C-alpha positions in Angstrom: 85.6 21.0 -32.5 83.7 18.3 -30.7 81.1 16.3 -32.5 77.5 17.0 -31.8 75.0 14.1 -32.2 71.6 15.2 -33.2 68.7 13.3 -31.9 66.3 11.9 -34.5 63.7 14.5 -35.2 60.6 14.0 -33.1 62.3 11.4 -30.9 61.6 13.0 -27.5 58.1 13.9 -28.5 57.4 10.5 -29.9 58.7 8.9 -26.7 56.4 11.1 -24.6 53.4 10.3 -26.8 54.2 6.6 -26.6 54.5 6.8 -22.9 51.2 8.7 -22.6 49.5 6.2 -24.9 50.7 3.3 -22.8 49.6 5.0 -19.6 46.2 5.8 -21.1 45.9 2.2 -22.2 46.7 0.9 -18.8 44.1 3.3 -17.2 41.5 2.3 -19.8 42.2 -1.4 -19.2 41.9 -0.9 -15.4 38.7 1.0 -15.8 37.2 -1.7 -18.1 38.4 -4.3 -15.6 36.7 -2.5 -12.7 33.6 -2.0 -14.8 33.2 -5.8 -15.4 34.5 -6.9 -12.0 32.8 -4.7 -9.5 30.3 -2.5 -11.3 26.7 -2.6 -10.1 24.2 -4.3 -12.4 22.0 -2.4 -14.8 19.2 -3.3 -12.4 15.6 -3.6 -13.3 13.5 -2.5 -16.2 9.7 -2.4 -16.4 6.9 -1.0 -14.3 9.0 0.5 -11.5 7.1 2.4 -8.8 10.1 3.1 -6.4 13.8 2.6 -6.2 16.2 3.3 -3.4 19.1 2.1 -1.3 17.2 0.9 1.8 16.5 -2.8 1.7 17.1 -3.2 5.5 13.9 -1.3 6.2 11.9 -2.2 3.1 8.6 -4.0 3.7 5.8 -4.6 1.1 2.2 -4.5 2.1 -1.1 -5.0 0.4 -3.1 -2.5 -1.6 0.0 -0.9 -3.1 1.5 0.2 0.3 5.2 -0.2 1.3 7.4 1.1 4.0 11.1 2.2 3.6 13.8 4.2 5.3 13.4 8.0 5.5 17.2 8.4 5.4 17.3 9.8 8.9 17.0 6.7 11.1 13.2 6.4 10.7 10.7 5.1 8.2 8.1 6.4 5.9 4.9 4.6 4.6 4.2 5.3 0.9 1.7 4.3 -1.8 2.9 3.2 -5.3 0.5 5.5 -7.1 -1.5 7.7 -4.8 0.2 10.9 -3.5 -0.1 9.7 0.2 2.7 9.1 2.7 3.4 9.6 6.4 6.0 8.8 9.0 6.3 5.1 10.0 7.7 3.8 13.3 11.2 4.9 14.4 11.5 1.9 16.7 10.4 -1.7 16.9 10.2 -4.4 14.3 7.7 -4.0 11.4 5.2 -6.9 11.6 2.3 -6.0 9.2 0.9 -3.3 6.9 -2.8 -2.8 6.3 -4.6 -2.1 3.1 -5.1 1.4 4.4 -1.4 1.9 4.9 -1.2 1.6 8.7 2.1 0.1 9.9 2.0 -2.4 12.8 5.3 -2.9 14.6 6.3 -4.9 17.7 8.1 -3.1 20.5 9.0 -5.4 23.3 5.8 -7.1 24.5 3.6 -4.4 23.0 2.6 -2.8 19.7 2.9 0.5 17.8 0.3 1.3 15.1 1.3 4.2 12.8 -1.4 5.5 10.5 -2.4 8.6 8.6 -3.8 10.1 11.8 -0.7 9.4 14.0 0.5 6.7 16.3 -1.2 4.6 18.9 0.5 2.2 21.4 -0.5 -1.0 23.1 1.6 -1.9 26.1 2.3 -5.3 27.4 0.3 -4.4 30.6 -2.8 -4.0 28.4 -2.4 -7.5 27.1 -2.1 -8.8 30.7 -5.1 -6.8 31.9 -7.3 -8.3 29.1 -6.1 -11.8 30.0 -7.2 -11.2 33.6 -4.7 -13.4 35.6 -3.2 -11.1 38.2 -0.7 -13.8 39.2 1.2 -13.3 35.9 3.5 -10.7 34.6 3.8 -9.5 31.0 6.8 -10.7 28.9 9.0 -8.6 26.7 8.3 -10.4 23.5 5.4 -10.6 21.1 4.5 -11.7 17.6 1.8 -10.6 15.2 0.1 -13.7 13.9 -3.1 -12.3 12.3 -4.6 -9.2 10.8 -8.2 -8.4 10.0 -9.8 -5.2 8.9 -10.3 -4.1 12.5 -7.9 -6.1 14.7 -4.3 -7.3 15.0 -3.9 -10.7 16.7 -0.8 -10.8 18.9 0.8 -13.8 20.5 2.4 -12.9 23.9 4.1 -14.8 26.7 3.0 -14.2 30.3 4.7 -15.8 33.3 4.9 -15.4 37.1 8.3 -13.6 36.9 7.9 -12.0 33.4 11.1 -13.8 32.2 9.6 -16.4 29.8 10.0 -15.7 26.1 8.1 -16.9 23.0 11.4 -18.2 21.5 12.5 -20.0 24.6 13.0 -23.8 24.1 12.7 -24.5 27.8 9.0 -23.7 27.8 7.1 -22.3 30.8 4.8 -19.4 31.0 1.4 -19.0 29.4 1.0 -18.2 25.7 -2.0 -16.0 25.0 -3.4 -14.5 21.8 -4.9 -11.0 22.1 -7.0 -8.9 19.7 -5.7 -5.3 19.4 -8.1 -2.8 17.8 -6.4 -1.0 14.9 -8.4 2.1 15.6 -7.2 2.9 19.1 -4.8 0.1 20.2 -7.2 -1.2 22.9 -7.2 -5.0 23.6 -10.7 -6.1 23.0 -10.4 -9.9 23.4 -8.0 -12.5 24.8 -7.8 -16.2 23.9 -6.0 -18.8 26.0 -5.0 -21.8 23.9 -3.8 -23.6 27.0 -0.2 -24.1 25.9 3.1 -22.8 27.2 5.4 -20.3 25.5 7.5 -22.9 23.7 4.5 -24.1 21.6 4.7 -23.6 17.8 1.2 -22.0 17.9 1.1 -20.0 14.7 3.3 -18.6 12.0 4.1 -14.8 11.9 2.0 -12.7 9.6 3.6 -11.9 6.1 3.5 -8.2 5.7 2.4 -8.4 2.0 -0.7 -10.5 2.8 -4.0 -8.5 2.9 -6.3 -8.7 5.9 -7.9 -12.1 6.8 -11.0 -13.2 8.7 -9.4 -16.1 10.6 -6.0 -17.2 11.8 -5.0 -20.9 12.0 -3.6 -22.0 15.4 -1.9 -25.3 16.1 -1.9 -25.8 19.8 -0.5 -29.3 19.3 1.2 -31.1 16.4 -2.1 -32.9 15.5 -4.7 -30.2 16.1 -5.7 -27.1 14.2 -8.1 -24.3 15.1 -9.6 -21.4 13.1 -9.8 -18.4 15.4 -12.1 -15.4 14.5 -9.8 -12.4 14.4 -12.6 -9.9 15.3 -14.1 -11.8 18.3 -11.3 -14.2 19.5 -13.8 -17.1 19.3 -12.7 -20.5 17.9 -14.9 -21.2 14.9 -13.7 -24.7 14.1 -11.4 -27.3 15.5 -9.8 -30.2 13.6 -8.2 -33.2 15.2 -5.5 -35.2 13.4 -4.8 -32.1 11.4 -1.1 -31.1 11.6 0.1 -27.9 9.9 -0.5 -28.1 6.2 -3.8 -30.0 6.4 -6.0 -26.9 6.6 -6.2 -23.7 4.5 -8.4 -20.7 5.1 -9.6 -18.1 2.6 -12.2 -15.6 3.6 -14.8 -17.4 5.6 -14.0 -20.8 4.1 -11.7 -23.5 5.3 -10.3 -26.4 3.3 -9.4 -29.5 5.3 -7.7 -32.6 4.0 -8.4 -36.0 5.7 -6.7 -38.8 3.9 -7.6 -38.5 0.2 -10.6 -36.3 0.7 -10.7 -32.5 0.9 -13.8 -30.8 2.4 -14.6 -27.0 2.1 -16.5 -25.7 5.2 -18.1 -22.3 5.9 -16.6 -21.0 9.1 -19.6 -18.8 9.6 -22.3 -21.5 9.3 -20.3 -24.6 10.0 -21.8 -26.2 6.9 -20.0 -28.1 4.2 -19.8 -26.2 0.9 -18.0 -28.7 -1.4 -15.7 -31.8 -1.3 -13.4 -33.7 -3.7 -11.3 -36.8 -3.4 -8.5 -38.3 -5.4 -5.7 -40.8 -4.7 -2.8 -39.0 -2.9 -4.7 -35.7 -2.6 -2.6 -32.9 -1.2 -3.4 -29.2 -0.4 -1.3 -26.7 -2.2 0.1 -24.7 0.7 2.7 -22.3 -0.6 5.4 -20.5 1.3 5.3 -19.3 4.9 1.7 -18.0 4.9 0.5 -20.1 7.8 -2.2 -21.7 5.7 -3.7 -18.3 4.6 -4.8 -17.6 1.1 -5.6 -14.1 -0.2 -8.7 -13.4 -2.2 -6.6 -13.2 -5.4 -5.3 -16.8 -4.9 -7.2 -20.0 -5.9 -7.3 -23.0 -3.6 -5.7 -26.0 -5.3 -5.7 -29.7 -4.6 -2.9 -31.7 -6.0 -4.1 -35.0 -7.5 -1.0 -36.7 -9.0 -0.7 -35.6 -12.7 -3.8 -33.3 -12.5 -5.3 -30.7 -10.1 -8.6 -29.6 -8.7 -9.2 -25.9 -8.5 -11.9 -24.5 -6.2 -13.9 -21.6 -7.8 -15.8 -20.6 -4.6 -18.6 -23.1 -5.2 -17.2 -26.3 -6.6 -14.0 -28.0 -7.7 -12.9 -27.8 -11.4 -10.6 -30.5 -12.7 -7.6 -29.4 -14.8 -5.7 -32.1 -16.7 -2.2 -30.8 -16.2 0.3 -31.5 -13.5 0.9 -29.1 -10.6 4.1 -27.2 -10.6 6.9 -28.7 -8.6 9.1 -26.7 -6.2 11.1 -24.1 -8.1 10.4 -26.0 -11.3 11.3 -25.2 -14.9 8.6 -25.5 -17.5 10.0 -27.9 -20.1 9.6 -27.2 -23.7 6.4 -28.7 -25.1 4.9 -29.3 -21.6 2.6 -27.4 -19.2 2.1 -27.0 -15.4 -0.5 -25.5 -13.2 0.5 -22.7 -10.9 -2.3 -21.3 -8.8 -5.2 -20.9 -11.4 -2.8 -20.5 -14.3 -2.0 -23.3 -16.8 1.5 -22.3 -18.2 2.6 -24.0 -21.4 6.0 -23.6 -23.0 7.0 -23.5 -26.7 10.6 -22.4 -26.8 10.9 -19.1 -25.1 7.2 -18.4 -25.5 4.9 -19.1 -22.5 1.1 -19.4 -23.0 -1.1 -18.6 -20.0 -4.5 -20.1 -19.7 -7.1 -19.6 -17.0 -7.6 -23.1 -15.5 -11.1 -22.2 -14.2 -12.5 -21.1 -17.5 -10.1 -22.9 -19.9 -9.7 -19.6 -21.8 -6.3 -18.4 -23.1 -5.1 -15.3 -21.3 -2.1 -14.4 -23.5 1.5 -15.1 -24.2 4.8 -13.8 -22.9 8.5 -14.5 -23.5 10.5 -16.0 -20.7 13.8 -17.9 -21.4 13.7 -21.7 -21.1 16.1 -22.0 -18.2 14.0 -19.9 -15.8 12.2 -21.5 -12.9 8.9 -20.6 -11.2 9.3 -19.2 -7.7 6.8 -21.5 -5.9 7.3 -20.1 -2.3 5.9 -16.7 -3.1 2.5 -15.6 -1.8 -0.1 -16.7 -4.3 -2.0 -14.2 -6.3 -1.7 -12.1 -9.4 2.0 -12.3 -10.1 4.1 -15.2 -11.3 7.9 -14.8 -10.6 10.4 -16.6 -12.8 14.1 -16.7 -11.9 17.4 -18.1 -12.9 20.1 -18.3 -10.3 23.9 -18.7 -10.4 27.0 -17.6 -8.6 29.1 -14.5 -9.3 32.3 -15.8 -11.0 34.4 -13.3 -9.1 33.0 -13.4 -5.5 31.1 -16.7 -5.5 28.0 -14.8 -4.1 24.6 -16.0 -5.3 23.0 -13.8 -8.0 19.6 -14.0 -9.7 17.9 -12.8 -12.9 14.1 -12.3 -12.8 11.1 -12.1 -15.1 8.0 -10.9 -13.2 4.7 -11.7 -15.1 1.2 -10.5 -14.4 -0.7 -13.8 -14.8 -4.1 -12.1 -15.2 -2.9 -10.4 -18.5 0.2 -12.6 -19.4 2.2 -9.4 -19.6 5.8 -8.8 -18.5 5.8 -6.4 -15.4 9.6 -6.3 -14.8 12.8 -7.9 -15.9 16.3 -7.7 -14.4 19.9 -8.5 -15.2 21.7 -11.3 -13.5 23.1 -9.4 -10.6 20.1 -9.3 -8.2 19.9 -11.0 -4.8 17.9 -14.2 -4.6 14.2 -14.1 -3.7 11.4 -11.6 -4.3 8.9 -10.2 -1.8 5.5 -10.5 -3.5 2.0 -9.2 -2.7 -1.1 -11.1 -4.0 -2.5 -7.9 -5.6 0.4 -7.5 -8.1 3.5 -5.9 -6.6 7.0 -7.2 -5.8 10.2 -6.0 -4.2 13.5 -6.9 -5.9 17.0 -6.1 -4.5 20.7 -6.1 -5.3 23.7 -6.0 -3.1 26.2 -3.5 -4.6 29.7 -4.1 -3.6 32.0 -1.1 -3.4 35.8 -0.8 -3.4 38.3 1.9 -2.3 37.0 2.0 1.3 33.3 2.4 0.4 30.8 0.3 2.2 28.4 -2.0 0.4 24.8 -0.9 -0.2 21.6 -2.6 -1.2 19.5 -1.3 -4.0 15.8 -2.0 -4.0 13.0 -1.7 -6.5 9.2 -1.9 -6.0 7.7 -3.2 -9.3 4.2 -4.2 -10.2 1.1 -3.8 -12.3 0.6 -0.4 -14.0 -1.0 2.2 -11.8 -4.7 2.6 -12.5 
C-alpha cells in the first residue's frame, strides 16, 4: 500500500484566500495611488452660480451675464440668477458682453451682435463706407476697444489693397475707430486718429468690464485722447501723457503730470479736484486700458500712504498701497482699491478707506497674496500658488472675498489653474485643468462664483 500524504487542513483554501487578499491589497493600493496622483481636485465651495467643462468658450460679462459652450459647437448667453438665456455666436471671437446680455464678437473685419432678439451683423464694408475714402479697401481684422450703453467702438485697418492687418509690424494702411450701434449694427460715426495700422492705439476691451462713456486712445507714445463712445468726438487731449498717466471713470478723467493729479470733467472740460504728493502715481490695474468701473475707486499712490477720490475730493489714507501680488504681513495693513486690509494671524479686517468705518472680518491664511491685476470693484481675490509635485504644472488655491461685506464668497482646493476672471460687480470665473489617463483627453472645469443672488 502506497503512502498517502494528507495536505494540512484548509491549506488550499488558505492559500487562495491569501492570494486574493494580496491581489485586493495591490488593487486598493493602485486605486489609492491613482486617487492621489491623478484625481481631480475637490474643486470650489461657496456661492457657485454655474459649473461646467467648457473653459475654452467661457467669458464673464457685467451685470451677472456670462457666455459658455452649448455642447454642440456653439455658445449660449446666460444670467447667474435670472431665468434668461439665448444662443450666442457660433463663429467669431467673443470681444464683449453688455449689461443686458448682448454678446459682441469679431468676425474678420466685421462684428456680430447676439442679443435676446436675435443677431445683427456689421460688415467690413460698412466700416469703410462710414470712413468715406473710396480709394481704400476694408481689412480682414478688427478689435473691439470700447463699449457704451449704445455703441461698440471698433478699431479696423483699411488699406489700398486690403492686405494690411492690425497686428502687422510693418505698418501701412489707415487705422480707423468706428462706432457701431448695438441696436441695429449700423456704423454711426468714424474717427481717424491719423496713424497707420501698426500703432498701439488702444487696448482691447475686457469682457467683464461694464459699459463706459469714453475710451482712451494713444495715437503716439506721448499723447492720450479721450474719445466719446456715442459721438466719436475727442473730448480731451493730453500731451506728454504716455499710457498709464490718464484714467477715465464715467465722465471724469484723472491725469498725472509730475507729482500732481488733476480730475477733469470730460463733459464740461472743468477741473473738479486735484492733489499732489512726492512721487505720485496713478493706480492703474491690470489690462483695462485706463478704464475704471463705477464700483472701483480712483487711487493715487503717495509713497507709504494713498489718496482716494470719492467723486468730489481726495481723501488721505495713512496706509501703504498694496504691491503687486503682495501678501499682507501679520500685524500690518495695505490699501487695495477703497479697502484697508489689516492682518492679525489668519484674520483679515476690512475697513472702508473713504469713511474709515470697519466693514467686517474674514479668515484668509497668511501665505495668501492679493491678486492685483484683476479688474477693480467689489471682489478681492486672494491666492496661493505652487507647482504640482507630480507634473510640475502650476496650481493655485483661492479665497474670493466680497470687500463690501468682508464675507467669503468662494474658496478652492490647491488644484486650480492660476488666475481668475473678475467682474467689478461681484462675480468671478475659476478653472481647473483635469488630467485624464487611460486614453482619455484632458478637460477643463470652470465655476462661476460670486455674491449671493438678490
